[in-house]
C-alpha positions in Angstrom: 0.0 0.0 0.0 1.2 3.5 -0.8 2.5 5.5 2.2 0.5 8.6 2.4 0.7 11.7 4.5 -2.4 12.2 6.7 -5.0 14.4 5.1 -8.0 16.1 6.6 -11.3 15.0 5.2 -14.4 17.0 6.0 -17.2 14.7 7.0 -20.4 16.7 6.5 -23.2 15.6 8.6 -21.0 13.6 10.9 -21.5 16.3 13.6 -23.4 19.5 13.5 -21.6 21.7 11.0 -19.3 18.8 10.0 -16.0 17.8 11.5 -12.5 17.3 10.2 -11.1 13.9 10.8 -7.5 13.1 9.8 -7.0 9.9 7.8 -4.2 8.0 6.0 -6.7 6.0 3.9 -8.0 7.1 0.6 -11.8 7.4 0.3 -13.8 5.5 -2.3 -17.2 6.4 -3.8 -19.9 3.8 -3.8 -23.2 4.4 -5.6 -26.1 3.6 -3.3 -28.2 1.9 -6.0 -31.4 0.1 -5.1 -29.6 -3.2 -4.5 -27.0 -1.7 -2.2 -29.7 0.3 -0.4 -31.7 -2.9 0.2 -28.6 -4.7 1.6 -27.7 -1.8 3.9 -31.3 -1.7 5.1 -31.2 -5.4 5.9 -27.8 -5.1 7.6 -29.0 -2.3 9.9 -30.8 -4.9 12.0 -27.5 -6.3 13.1 -25.4 -3.2 13.0 -26.9 -1.4 16.0 -27.2 2.1 14.5 -23.9 2.1 12.6 -23.5 4.7 9.9 -24.0 3.5 6.3 -20.2 3.8 5.6 -19.5 1.4 8.5 -22.1 -1.0 7.2 -20.7 -1.0 3.7 -17.2 -1.4 5.1 -18.1 -4.4 7.2 -20.2 -6.0 4.4 -17.3 -5.6 2.0 -14.9 -7.3 4.5 -17.3 -10.1 5.2 -18.1 -10.5 1.4 -14.4 -10.8 0.6 -13.9 -13.4 3.3 -16.9 -15.4 2.0 -15.6 -15.2 -1.6 -12.2 -16.5 -0.4 -13.9 -19.3 1.5 -16.0 -20.2 -1.6 -12.8 -20.3 -3.7 -11.1 -22.5 -1.2 -14.1 -24.9 -1.1 -14.1 -25.0 -4.9 -10.4 -25.9 -5.1 -10.9 -28.6 -2.4 -13.8 -30.0 -4.4 -11.7 -30.0 -7.6 -8.8 -31.7 -5.8 -11.2 -34.4 -4.5 -12.6 -34.9 -7.9 -9.1 -35.2 -9.5 -8.0 -37.7 -6.8 -11.2 -39.8 -7.3 -10.8 -39.7 -11.1 -7.2 -40.8 -11.0 -7.3 -43.3 -8.2 -7.4 -46.8 -9.7 -9.1 -48.0 -6.5 -12.0 -45.5 -6.7 -15.5 -46.4 -7.6 -15.3 -44.7 -11.0 -16.2 -47.1 -13.8 -13.5 -46.2 -16.4 -14.8 -48.7 -19.0 -18.2 -47.1 -19.0 -16.7 -43.6 -19.3 -14.6 -44.8 -22.2 -17.7 -46.0 -23.9 -20.0 -43.2 -22.9 -20.9 -42.0 -26.4 -21.6 -45.6 -27.5 -23.8 -46.2 -24.4 -25.5 -42.9 -24.3 -26.3 -42.6 -28.0 -26.2 -46.2 -28.9 -23.3 -45.6 -31.3 -20.9 -48.2 -32.4 -17.2 -47.2 -32.2 
């Protein structure tokens, strides 16, 4: 990550008249479209009055963790499939697989 000097960001509405909060982190814009608005509304139940920015932040973190977990599960499933498909002692019927077109379409090779 780039090393940045602290900058002051004016957060309008954070306090009456706004307040200046120093930060090292760059800001991003997120369009609050109907889908995002619906998700934020749903998440408010569990976020105990947190501001929308905090909700979006926490949802992004949880979403990234879930995506990483999904990818890990996908890779594990592919590994299990590859092991099963290459294990001579597995229950896979290689002869049937070799003849699948013939058996499925009643074609003679």
